[in-house]
C-alpha positions as CSV (number, residue, x, y, z in Angstrom):
1,M,0.1,-22.2,-12.0
2,C,3.0,-22.3,-9.6
3,T,5.9,-21.0,-11.2
4,Y,8.4,-21.0,-8.4
5,Q,9.7,-17.8,-9.9
6,T,11.0,-15.6,-7.1
7,E,12.7,-12.3,-7.1
8,L,14.7,-11.1,-4.1
9,L,15.9,-7.6,-3.8
10,E,17.5,-5.2,-1.5
11,V,15.1,-2.3,-0.4
12,S,15.4,0.7,1.8
13,G,12.4,1.7,3.9
14,S,10.2,1.2,6.8
15,G,7.4,-1.2,7.7
16,K,5.0,-1.5,10.3
17,G,4.1,-4.8,12.0
18,A,2.4,-5.9,15.2
19,G,5.4,-4.6,17.3
20,G,5.6,-1.4,15.5
21,W,8.0,0.3,12.8
22,F,11.0,-1.5,11.6
23,P,13.6,-0.9,8.8
24,L,13.1,-2.9,5.7
25,E,16.0,-4.6,4.1
26,R,14.7,-7.0,1.5
27,A,11.7,-7.7,-0.5
28,M,10.8,-11.0,-1.9
29,V,8.3,-11.2,-4.9
30,Y,6.6,-14.3,-6.1
31,F,3.6,-15.7,-7.8
32,D,2.0,-18.7,-5.8
33,H,-1.1,-20.0,-3.9
34,P,-1.9,-17.3,-1.4
35,V,-2.2,-18.4,2.4
36,H,-5.1,-15.9,3.1
37,A,-6.3,-14.1,0.0
38,A,-9.4,-15.3,-1.6
39,A,-7.7,-16.1,-5.0
40,E,-6.4,-19.3,-6.7
41,H,-3.1,-17.7,-7.3
42,S,-1.7,-14.2,-6.0
43,L,1.2,-12.1,-6.5
44,N,3.0,-12.3,-3.1
45,V,5.4,-9.7,-1.6
46,D,7.3,-10.2,1.6
47,F,8.9,-7.1,3.0
48,L,11.7,-8.3,5.3
49,S,14.3,-7.2,7.9
50,P,16.3,-10.3,8.4
51,T,18.7,-8.8,10.9
52,R,15.6,-8.4,13.3
53,G,14.3,-12.0,13.0
54,P,11.2,-13.6,11.4
55,A,8.7,-11.1,13.2
56,A,10.1,-8.4,11.2
57,R,8.0,-9.2,8.0
58,L,5.1,-7.7,6.2
59,A,3.4,-9.9,3.8
60,V,1.0,-8.9,0.9
61,E,-1.1,-11.1,-1.3
62,L,-2.7,-9.6,-4.3
63,D,-4.8,-11.0,-7.1
64,P,-3.3,-10.5,-10.4
65,V,-5.5,-7.7,-11.6
66,A,-4.9,-5.8,-8.3
67,A,-1.1,-6.4,-8.4
68,R,-0.9,-5.0,-12.1
69,E,-3.0,-2.0,-11.1
70,L,-0.7,-1.3,-8.1
71,A,2.4,-1.7,-10.2
72,R,1.0,0.8,-12.8
73,T,-0.1,3.4,-10.0
74,I,3.4,3.2,-8.2
75,L,5.2,3.8,-11.8
76,A,2.6,6.6,-12.6
77,V,3.4,8.4,-9.3
78,L,7.0,7.9,-9.6
79,D,7.0,9.4,-13.0
80,R,5.3,12.4,-11.7
81,V,7.9,13.2,-9.2
82,E,11.6,13.8,-9.5
83,A,13.6,10.7,-8.1
84,P,16.5,11.6,-6.1
85,A,20.1,10.6,-7.4
86,G,21.1,7.2,-6.8
87,A,17.7,6.0,-5.5
88,G,17.9,2.9,-7.4
89,H,18.7,-0.5,-5.7
90,A,20.3,-3.4,-7.1
91,P,18.9,-7.1,-7.0
92,V,20.3,-9.3,-4.2
93,Q,23.0,-11.7,-5.5
């Protein structure tokens, strides 16, 4: 089931790739056929730093069950800690 539903959002963080650490500027989230994961479909998350070129990318492919569990776990951890003021990020327009 390819929905072509893609969400692109601005993020602030760091990622580590083959060339070392780089700043993350965007994340793209979509549900599609994976390139490498052993699943028919996967939730795919690409973390990007477009200003640093195509090599500044981290890609994650998760089966739907693992993606939901990761999302629940992230929210649970964030709910247990106090978020800094202004920590939210708006979607990219």
